[in-house]
Structures are given as C-alpha cells and as structure tokens.
C-alpha positions as CSV (number, residue, x, y, z in Angstrom):
1,M,0.0,0.0,0.0
2,P,1.5,3.4,-0.9
3,W,2.4,5.8,1.9
4,V,-0.2,8.3,0.9
5,E,-2.9,5.7,1.5
6,L,-1.4,4.6,4.8
7,L,-1.4,8.1,6.1
8,Q,-4.7,9.2,4.7
9,P,-7.5,9.1,7.3
10,D,-10.9,8.1,6.1
11,L,-12.5,10.9,8.1
12,V,-11.0,14.1,9.4
13,L,-12.9,15.8,12.3
14,H,-11.9,19.4,12.8
15,G,-12.4,19.4,16.6
16,S,-12.0,17.0,19.4
17,V,-13.3,13.5,19.7
18,L,-16.4,14.9,21.2
19,K,-17.4,15.9,17.6
20,L,-17.8,12.2,16.7
21,T,-21.5,11.3,17.0
22,P,-23.6,8.2,16.8
23,A,-25.0,9.5,13.5
24,I,-21.4,9.6,12.0
25,L,-20.7,6.1,13.2
26,Q,-24.0,4.8,11.7
27,Q,-23.3,6.7,8.4
28,H,-20.0,4.9,8.1
29,H,-21.4,1.5,9.3
30,L,-19.1,1.4,12.3
31,K,-20.0,-0.9,15.2
32,G,-16.8,-0.6,17.2
33,L,-14.2,2.0,18.0
34,V,-10.6,1.6,19.1
35,L,-9.8,4.9,20.9
36,D,-6.3,6.3,21.4
37,V,-6.0,7.9,24.9
38,D,-3.4,10.5,25.2
39,E,-4.5,13.8,23.5
40,T,-7.4,12.0,21.8
41,L,-9.5,11.5,25.0
42,V,-7.5,13.3,27.6
43,P,-4.5,15.7,27.6
44,I,-1.3,13.9,28.0
45,R,-0.7,15.2,31.5
46,A,-4.2,14.7,32.7
47,A,-4.8,11.9,35.3
48,D,-8.5,11.7,34.8
49,A,-11.2,11.9,32.0
50,S,-13.0,15.2,31.8
51,A,-16.6,15.7,32.9
52,E,-17.7,16.2,29.2
53,L,-16.1,12.9,28.1
54,L,-18.2,10.7,30.3
55,P,-21.6,11.5,28.7
56,W,-19.9,11.2,25.2
57,V,-18.7,7.7,26.0
58,E,-22.1,6.7,27.2
59,E,-23.7,8.1,24.1
60,I,-21.3,6.3,21.7
61,R,-21.5,3.1,23.7
62,Q,-25.2,2.8,22.7
63,V,-24.1,2.2,19.0
64,A,-20.6,0.9,19.2
65,D,-18.2,-1.3,21.2
66,L,-15.3,0.7,22.6
67,W,-11.7,-0.2,23.5
68,L,-8.9,2.0,24.6
69,V,-5.5,1.3,23.0
70,S,-2.7,3.5,24.1
71,N,1.0,3.7,23.4
72,N,1.5,5.0,26.9
73,I,3.5,2.6,29.0
74,S,2.0,3.8,32.3
75,E,-0.4,0.9,32.8
76,A,-1.6,2.5,36.0
77,R,-2.6,5.8,34.4
78,I,-4.3,4.1,31.4
79,R,-6.1,1.7,33.8
80,R,-7.3,4.6,35.9
81,I,-8.7,6.4,32.8
82,A,-10.3,3.2,31.5
83,K,-11.8,2.4,34.8
84,S,-13.4,5.8,35.1
85,L,-14.9,5.3,31.7
86,N,-15.8,1.7,32.3
87,L,-13.9,0.5,29.2
88,P,-11.5,-2.3,28.4
89,Y,-8.0,-1.1,27.6
90,I,-4.5,-2.0,26.3
91,S,-1.5,0.1,27.2
92,G,2.0,0.0,25.7
93,A,0.6,-0.7,22.3
94,A,3.6,0.5,20.3
95,K,1.4,1.8,17.4
96,P,1.8,1.8,14.5
97,S,2.4,-1.8,15.3
98,R,-0.8,-3.7,14.6
99,R,-0.5,-6.5,17.2
100,K,-2.4,-4.9,20.2
101,V,-4.8,-2.9,18.0
102,R,-5.7,-6.2,16.3
103,K,-6.2,-7.8,19.8
104,A,-8.8,-5.1,20.6
105,V,-10.6,-5.6,17.3
106,Q,-10.7,-9.4,17.8
107,A,-12.1,-8.9,21.3
108,M,-15.0,-7.0,19.8
109,N,-15.8,-9.9,17.6
110,L,-16.5,-7.6,14.6
111,P,-15.1,-7.5,11.1
112,V,-12.2,-5.1,10.9
113,E,-14.1,-3.0,8.3
114,Q,-16.8,-2.2,11.0
115,V,-14.3,-0.9,13.5
116,G,-12.9,2.6,13.5
117,M,-9.5,3.7,14.8
118,V,-9.8,7.1,16.4
119,G,-6.7,9.1,17.2
120,D,-4.9,12.4,17.0
121,R,-1.7,11.2,15.3
122,L,-1.1,10.3,11.7
123,F,2.1,8.3,12.2
124,T,0.7,6.1,15.0
125,D,-3.1,5.9,15.1
126,V,-4.0,6.5,11.4
127,L,-1.1,4.4,10.2
128,A,-1.9,1.5,12.5
129,G,-5.6,1.5,11.6
130,N,-5.0,1.7,7.9
131,R,-2.4,-1.1,8.1
132,L,-5.2,-3.3,9.5
133,G,-7.9,-2.1,7.1
134,M,-9.9,-0.2,9.7
135,F,-11.9,3.0,9.1
136,T,-9.6,5.7,10.4
137,I,-10.7,8.9,12.1
138,L,-8.3,11.8,12.8
139,V,-9.3,14.2,15.5
140,E,-7.6,17.3,16.8
141,P,-5.5,16.7,19.9
142,M,-6.9,17.6,23.4
143,V,-4.2,19.5,25.1
144,H,-3.9,21.8,28.1
145,L,-3.7,25.4,26.9
146,N,-0.1,25.8,28.3
147,E,1.0,22.7,26.3
148,T,-0.4,23.8,22.9
149,M,2.8,25.4,21.7
150,K,4.9,22.5,22.7
151,R,2.8,19.8,21.0
152,S,1.5,21.6,17.9
153,P,4.8,21.4,15.9
154,L,4.8,17.6,15.9
155,H,1.2,17.4,14.8
156,S,1.8,20.1,12.1
157,F,4.9,18.3,10.9
158,E,3.0,15.0,10.5
159,V,0.3,16.8,8.5
160,W,2.9,18.5,6.4
161,V,4.7,15.3,5.6
162,S,1.5,13.5,4.8
163,Q,0.3,16.3,2.5
164,A,3.6,16.3,0.8
165,L,3.0,12.6,0.1
166,G,-0.5,13.5,-1.3
167,A,-2.8,13.0,1.7
168,S,-5.8,15.4,2.1
169,F,-7.2,16.7,5.3
170,L,-10.4,18.4,4.3
171,P,-13.2,17.9,6.9
172,D,-15.9,15.4,6.1
173,K,-19.1,17.2,5.3
C-alpha cells in the first residue's frame, strides 16, 4: 500500500473526539471503535477523564463497542482512565504496530471494516488503523492550553509530511 494511503484518514474531524457522533458512526457503518487515549481522549498530563467525556462515552457506547488502546507505558494511568470510563484497555501498544490494535478488534468480535481507529496522530493511530484495514478517524488533539505550543509542531509536521505525500485533510461534510 502506498504511503499516501497509509497516512490518509478516512474521516477528518476538525475538533476534538467529542465531535464524533452516533450518526457519524452509523453513516459509516461502524459498530466498534478503538480509541487512542493521550491527546485523543485526555490531555497527556491529565490523570482523569474530563466531565464532558463521560456522557460522550455513554452516548457512543449505545451504538458501538469501545476499547482504549494507548502507546502510553504507564499501565496504572491508562487503567485509571479506562476504569473511570468503564472501558477495556490495552497500554504499551507501540502503534503503528498492529498487534495490540488487532487484539482489541478481535475482542469486539467484529469484522475489521466495521471498527474505527480514532486518534490524533497520523504516524501512530491512522497508520496502525490503515495497516489493519480499519476505518480511520483523525481528531484534533486535546491539550492543556499551556502545552499547545509544545505539542502543535509535531502534529503540524505529521500533517505537512502526509500532505507532501499526497494525503488530504479536508473535513468530512
């Protein structure tokens, strides 16, 4: 598969994961989601899920199975977040490796085409999902205001490289 296809998300949401709705999932025939944690669901330095994330998880859970799959090696931190959301999780996933993402998809007992990979990073989340044949959804990172300047250059660089390879990041209408 050419690099442009590996780095091209199927859906680009301009905004946080909270912009992902049950209607969008149904429109794309998704019955499961693998969710990245750091900067997709919570800022990287946050110890807990935000108050607005809890009702979002409950709403999405009505139409899709959910798993957290994080590259973060702090199993205790990811476990704490997963427990607060009442979701199964895998930490230390080493995305773009497919092994642990595939484990979450298999646990859902769904065809890979019906599972979305949701994340804020092209070179980890989107790449891993596309390598497995999942529907990939790129969201904007959730960061603390004082961290925005530190983290944005990496995100901008990934977008720049991907666009140079031919990927497009226009929002889905």
